[in-house]
Each structure stands twice: as structure tokens, then as C-alpha cells.
C-alpha positions as CSV (number, residue, x, y, z in Angstrom):
1,M,17.7,-1.0,0.8
2,T,17.0,-4.6,1.7
3,D,19.3,-6.9,-0.3
4,G,18.5,-10.4,-1.3
5,P,15.4,-12.5,-0.5
6,V,12.9,-11.6,2.2
7,P,13.9,-13.2,5.5
8,T,11.7,-15.9,7.0
9,R,10.7,-17.2,10.4
10,T,10.0,-20.8,11.3
11,L,6.5,-21.6,12.4
12,V,5.6,-24.2,15.0
13,D,5.2,-26.9,12.4
14,G,8.4,-26.0,10.5
15,L,7.0,-24.0,7.7
16,E,9.4,-21.1,6.7
17,L,7.2,-18.0,6.5
18,P,8.4,-14.7,4.9
19,V,8.3,-11.8,7.4
20,I,6.2,-9.7,5.0
21,G,3.6,-10.9,2.5
22,F,1.3,-9.6,-0.2
23,G,-2.5,-9.3,0.4
24,T,-4.7,-9.9,-2.7
25,Y,-8.2,-8.7,-1.6
26,P,-10.0,-7.6,-3.8
27,L,-7.8,-8.3,-6.9
28,K,-9.6,-10.4,-9.5
29,G,-9.5,-11.5,-13.1
30,P,-6.8,-10.6,-15.7
31,D,-6.0,-7.2,-14.0
32,G,-5.8,-8.9,-10.6
33,A,-3.5,-11.6,-12.0
34,D,-1.3,-8.9,-13.5
35,V,-1.0,-7.1,-10.1
36,I,-0.2,-10.3,-8.2
37,R,2.4,-11.3,-10.8
38,S,4.0,-7.9,-10.4
39,A,4.2,-8.5,-6.6
40,I,5.9,-11.8,-7.2
41,D,8.2,-10.2,-9.8
42,V,9.4,-7.5,-7.3
43,G,10.2,-10.1,-4.7
44,Y,7.1,-11.1,-2.6
45,R,7.1,-14.8,-1.8
46,L,4.2,-14.9,0.6
47,I,0.9,-14.4,-1.2
48,D,-2.4,-14.3,0.8
49,T,-5.8,-15.1,-0.6
50,A,-9.1,-16.6,0.6
51,Y,-11.9,-18.7,-0.8
52,S,-14.3,-15.8,-0.2
53,Y,-12.1,-13.4,-2.1
54,E,-13.1,-15.3,-5.3
55,N,-9.6,-14.8,-6.7
56,E,-7.7,-18.0,-6.0
57,G,-7.7,-18.6,-9.8
58,A,-6.0,-15.2,-10.3
59,V,-3.4,-16.1,-7.8
60,G,-2.7,-19.4,-9.5
61,Q,-2.5,-17.8,-12.9
62,A,-0.1,-15.2,-11.5
63,V,2.1,-17.9,-10.0
64,R,2.3,-19.8,-13.3
65,R,3.1,-16.7,-15.3
66,S,5.7,-15.5,-12.8
67,G,8.3,-18.1,-13.6
68,V,9.2,-18.4,-9.9
69,P,9.5,-22.0,-8.9
70,R,6.5,-23.2,-6.9
71,D,8.6,-24.3,-4.0
72,E,10.0,-20.8,-3.5
73,L,6.5,-19.4,-2.8
74,V,4.3,-19.6,0.3
75,L,0.7,-19.5,-0.9
76,S,-2.0,-19.1,1.6
77,S,-5.9,-19.3,1.5
78,K,-8.8,-19.4,3.9
79,L,-11.9,-21.5,4.7
80,P,-15.2,-19.6,4.8
81,G,-17.6,-19.9,7.7
82,R,-20.3,-21.7,5.7
83,Y,-18.0,-24.7,5.3
84,H,-16.8,-25.4,8.9
85,R,-18.4,-28.9,9.1
86,H,-15.8,-31.6,8.5
87,D,-16.8,-32.9,5.2
88,D,-17.6,-29.5,3.8
89,A,-14.2,-28.3,4.9
90,V,-12.5,-31.2,3.1
91,R,-14.4,-30.6,-0.1
92,T,-13.8,-26.8,0.0
93,V,-10.0,-27.2,0.3
94,H,-10.1,-29.6,-2.8
95,E,-12.2,-27.0,-4.7
96,S,-9.8,-24.2,-3.5
97,L,-6.9,-26.1,-4.9
98,W,-8.7,-26.8,-8.2
99,R,-9.6,-23.1,-8.6
100,A,-6.0,-22.1,-8.2
101,G,-4.6,-25.0,-10.2
102,L,-2.3,-26.1,-7.3
103,D,-1.4,-29.4,-5.8
104,Y,-1.2,-28.0,-2.3
105,W,-1.5,-24.9,-0.2
106,D,1.4,-23.9,1.9
107,L,-0.9,-22.4,4.5
108,Y,-4.6,-22.7,5.0
109,L,-6.5,-20.7,7.6
110,I,-10.0,-20.7,9.1
111,H,-11.2,-17.3,8.0
112,W,-13.3,-16.4,11.1
113,P,-14.2,-18.5,14.2
114,N,-18.0,-17.8,14.0
115,P,-18.3,-18.8,17.6
116,R,-22.1,-18.7,17.7
117,Q,-22.0,-21.4,14.9
118,G,-19.6,-23.3,17.2
119,L,-17.9,-25.4,14.5
120,F,-14.4,-24.0,14.3
121,V,-12.9,-26.8,16.3
122,E,-14.4,-29.3,13.9
123,A,-13.0,-27.3,10.9
124,F,-9.6,-27.2,12.5
125,G,-9.6,-31.0,12.8
126,A,-10.5,-31.3,9.1
127,L,-7.6,-29.0,8.1
128,L,-5.2,-31.0,10.3
129,E,-6.2,-34.2,8.4
130,L,-5.6,-32.4,5.1
131,R,-2.2,-31.5,6.4
132,E,-1.5,-35.1,7.0
133,A,-2.7,-35.9,3.5
134,G,-0.2,-33.4,2.0
135,L,-2.8,-31.0,0.6
136,V,-2.0,-28.4,3.2
137,R,1.5,-27.8,4.6
138,S,0.5,-25.7,7.6
139,V,-2.8,-24.9,9.3
140,G,-3.6,-21.5,10.7
141,V,-6.5,-19.3,11.7
142,S,-7.7,-15.8,11.2
143,N,-9.5,-13.4,13.6
144,F,-9.3,-15.9,16.5
145,L,-9.5,-14.5,20.1
146,P,-7.4,-16.1,22.9
147,E,-10.3,-18.3,24.0
148,H,-10.7,-19.6,20.5
149,L,-7.1,-20.6,20.4
150,Q,-7.4,-22.3,23.7
151,A,-10.4,-24.3,22.5
152,L,-8.3,-25.6,19.6
153,L,-5.5,-26.6,21.9
154,D,-7.8,-28.3,24.4
155,A,-9.5,-30.3,21.6
156,H,-6.6,-31.2,19.4
157,G,-3.5,-30.8,21.5
158,T,-1.9,-28.4,19.1
159,V,-2.2,-24.7,18.1
160,P,-2.5,-23.1,14.7
161,S,0.8,-21.9,13.1
162,V,-0.5,-18.3,12.5
163,N,-3.4,-16.1,13.6
164,Q,-4.2,-13.4,11.0
165,V,-5.9,-10.5,12.7
166,E,-6.8,-6.9,12.0
167,L,-3.6,-5.0,13.2
168,H,-2.5,-1.5,12.5
169,P,-1.5,1.6,14.5
170,R,-5.2,2.5,15.3
171,F,-5.7,-1.1,16.6
172,P,-2.4,-2.5,17.8
173,Q,-3.8,-5.7,19.4
174,R,-1.4,-5.8,22.4
175,E,-3.4,-8.5,24.3
176,Q,-4.0,-10.6,21.2
177,R,-0.3,-10.5,20.2
178,A,0.7,-11.5,23.7
179,A,-1.7,-14.4,23.7
180,D,-0.5,-15.6,20.3
181,A,3.1,-15.3,21.3
182,A,2.5,-17.2,24.6
183,L,1.3,-20.2,22.5
184,G,4.0,-20.0,19.8
185,V,1.5,-18.7,17.2
186,V,2.8,-16.1,14.8
187,T,0.5,-13.0,14.4
188,Q,-0.2,-11.9,10.8
189,S,-1.6,-8.4,10.1
190,W,-4.5,-7.7,7.8
191,S,-5.1,-4.1,6.8
192,P,-1.7,-3.3,8.2
193,L,-1.8,0.3,7.0
194,G,-5.3,1.0,8.5
195,R,-7.3,0.9,5.3
196,G,-9.4,4.0,5.0
197,S,-8.1,5.5,8.2
198,D,-6.0,8.7,8.6
199,V,-3.0,7.0,10.2
200,L,-0.7,7.5,7.2
201,A,-1.1,11.3,7.7
202,D,-0.7,11.2,11.5
203,P,2.0,13.7,12.5
204,A,3.9,11.2,14.6
205,V,4.0,8.7,11.8
206,V,5.1,11.3,9.3
207,R,7.8,12.6,11.6
208,I,9.2,9.1,12.3
209,A,9.1,8.3,8.6
210,E,11.0,11.5,7.7
211,A,13.6,10.7,10.4
212,H,14.4,7.5,8.5
213,G,14.1,8.8,5.0
214,V,11.1,6.6,4.2
215,G,7.4,7.1,3.6
216,P,4.7,6.7,6.3
217,G,3.6,3.4,5.0
218,E,7.1,2.0,5.2
219,A,7.5,3.2,8.7
220,I,4.3,1.5,9.7
221,L,5.2,-1.8,8.0
222,R,8.6,-1.7,9.8
223,W,6.6,-1.2,13.1
224,H,4.7,-4.4,12.3
225,T,7.9,-6.4,11.8
226,Q,9.5,-5.1,14.9
227,L,6.4,-6.1,16.9
228,G,7.0,-9.6,15.6
229,A,3.9,-9.5,13.3
230,V,3.9,-10.4,9.6
231,P,2.1,-7.6,7.7
232,L,0.2,-8.3,4.4
233,P,0.1,-5.0,2.5
234,K,-1.7,-4.7,-0.9
235,S,-0.9,-2.3,-3.7
236,S,-1.4,-2.3,-7.4
237,D,1.5,0.0,-8.1
238,P,4.8,-1.8,-8.7
239,R,6.7,1.1,-7.1
240,R,4.6,1.0,-4.0
241,Q,4.8,-2.8,-3.9
242,R,8.6,-2.5,-4.0
243,A,8.7,0.2,-1.3
244,N,6.3,-1.8,1.0
245,L,8.6,-4.9,0.6
246,D,11.8,-3.0,1.3
247,V,11.3,-2.1,5.0
248,L,14.0,-4.1,6.6
249,G,16.9,-1.8,5.8
250,F,16.2,0.5,8.7
251,T,15.2,0.1,12.4
252,L,12.9,2.1,14.6
253,D,14.1,2.8,18.1
254,D,12.1,1.6,21.1
255,D,10.6,5.1,21.6
256,E,9.4,5.2,18.0
257,V,7.8,1.8,18.2
258,A,6.0,2.9,21.4
259,E,4.9,6.1,19.9
260,I,3.2,4.4,16.9
261,T,1.7,1.8,19.2
262,A,0.3,4.6,21.3
263,L,-1.9,5.7,18.4
264,G,-4.3,2.9,19.2
265,R,-7.9,3.6,20.0
266,P,-10.5,1.5,21.8
267,D,-12.7,1.9,18.7
268,G,-9.8,1.4,16.3
269,R,-11.3,-1.4,14.3
270,I,-11.9,-0.4,10.7
271,A,-15.4,-1.9,10.4
272,D,-16.2,-3.0,14.0
273,Q,-15.7,-6.7,13.2
274,D,-15.3,-8.1,16.7
275,P,-14.6,-11.9,16.4
276,A,-16.5,-12.5,19.6
277,V,-19.8,-11.7,17.7
278,Y,-19.0,-11.1,14.0
279,E,-20.1,-14.0,11.7
280,E,-18.7,-14.5,8.2
281,F,-20.1,-17.1,5.9
């Protein structure tokens, strides 16, 4: 068992980020707010949403109903591709805050780079301005490739605090994680359990989990944390929420980490969403 609050790590801009968070897609409405509140009640302090998830209101409602002080939570949302132009980005963050009933976001990400649109550098500049204005505490990105991160550094002289990417045993993202780390960017993992894949039933994962007296999902989430990534699992079941959160009480050895990493496949993406070409609006 992991005792006490979830440990944190310090981002390049000083924000303290819990080492595991709760993903909220596609939780909506009253039921969604109940599930998110349950996650907060069992101990999650990093809650991840997005403008395009259409559930920022449910997140805000869950936060208010939880009774946990606002300053003990790290609340994160994302800017959709259709609002990458500077003024659109500024308006969208304001709207995002109003939807959630918040005064500020702890972390705000560009959801996808949309490189053919070619406006992500402009969007990043707008988010940096909003950080200076106090509406956003930390600016990150999602699904950015190394060349996209370099473009931000070249244009603005700074890097995002996090890069949230698809990351699970079928797609372990060795090169991307290395590129993030070289720049001081923390990698976050969406779909950390390989949504819809067979990885939870993989014999290697099952065997490693049994060796530690945990479930396959817990073994995989511990793999993420030992890689230095911040996983964002989602579950509607309070027992599973608690189990997913409680993954720091055991340690995989180097061979076990390598064995799970070796489950990666060239075609391991869940939906073939390659940020080099995929566009999200």
C-alpha cells in the first residue's frame, strides 16, 4: 500500500505535478461528475480534461462537491486545434475557465500540433501570455513530436512543461520519451493501459503482476512511473480507481521493466493517430 498523498515532481516552471493522475474522457454530466468526485475522494490530485471532451463543467462540479481545497488539486485542460490562432486561443481559455467555474487552470496544453495548419507556435505564445496573466499556471502540449518541441524552443526560448502522448506497453515511445527528457519536458501517458488492446492479458504482464501480488493494470502503471512518465488512467469503479492510484508500494526490477517495454510494436498506436499527419479540430 502507498501511504499518504501521491508524490509529486517539479516541472521546469516550478509546478508540482503528481506522479499519477486521473483521465476524464469521456465522462460527462451528473454521472461523470460523480465518477470524477470519486477519484478525488480516493486520493487523485491531478485531474485531466480537455475543451474537446465537453466535460470541463463536470470536472468543475466534481471539484466543488469534493470538499478538497482548490490549491491541493492540479487541474489540466487542453486547447483544440480549431482555436490555435492567438486571439481564438485567449478566448477559448477564458471560455474553458467559465465552463469549469474556475479562476485558473494549473496546466493547459495544446491538444495536437496540427502541423499542416502550422499555428501551434502561435498558440503556445498565447498560452504563455495567459500564464503571465495568472489564468494558467503551467503551459504544456500533447502529442508533440521532437521537431514540434524544437520549433517552440526556437520561437519562444522555452519548452512546454509536459508533453502528453499515447504511451502504453504496445507503444512505449522510447525516442519521444528520450527527446522530452533531453529538453526537461515531463512525459504524460494517455491511454496508459492500452485502451482496447490485449496487453492486460499478455502472459508477461500477468506473470510480472502475479510476482508482485498486484493486478496487470497496476503492474503496467508502475512501469509507467518507473519510466519517468506520468500515467493518466481512467476508471468508473472506485475500487479500480484506488488500485490504479496505489502503484508506488512495489518496484519492478530492471528486467521486468525491459520485458514490458519489449511488448512494443511498430504498429502499436491504438488508432493510428500519428502527430506528423493527424489533425484534430
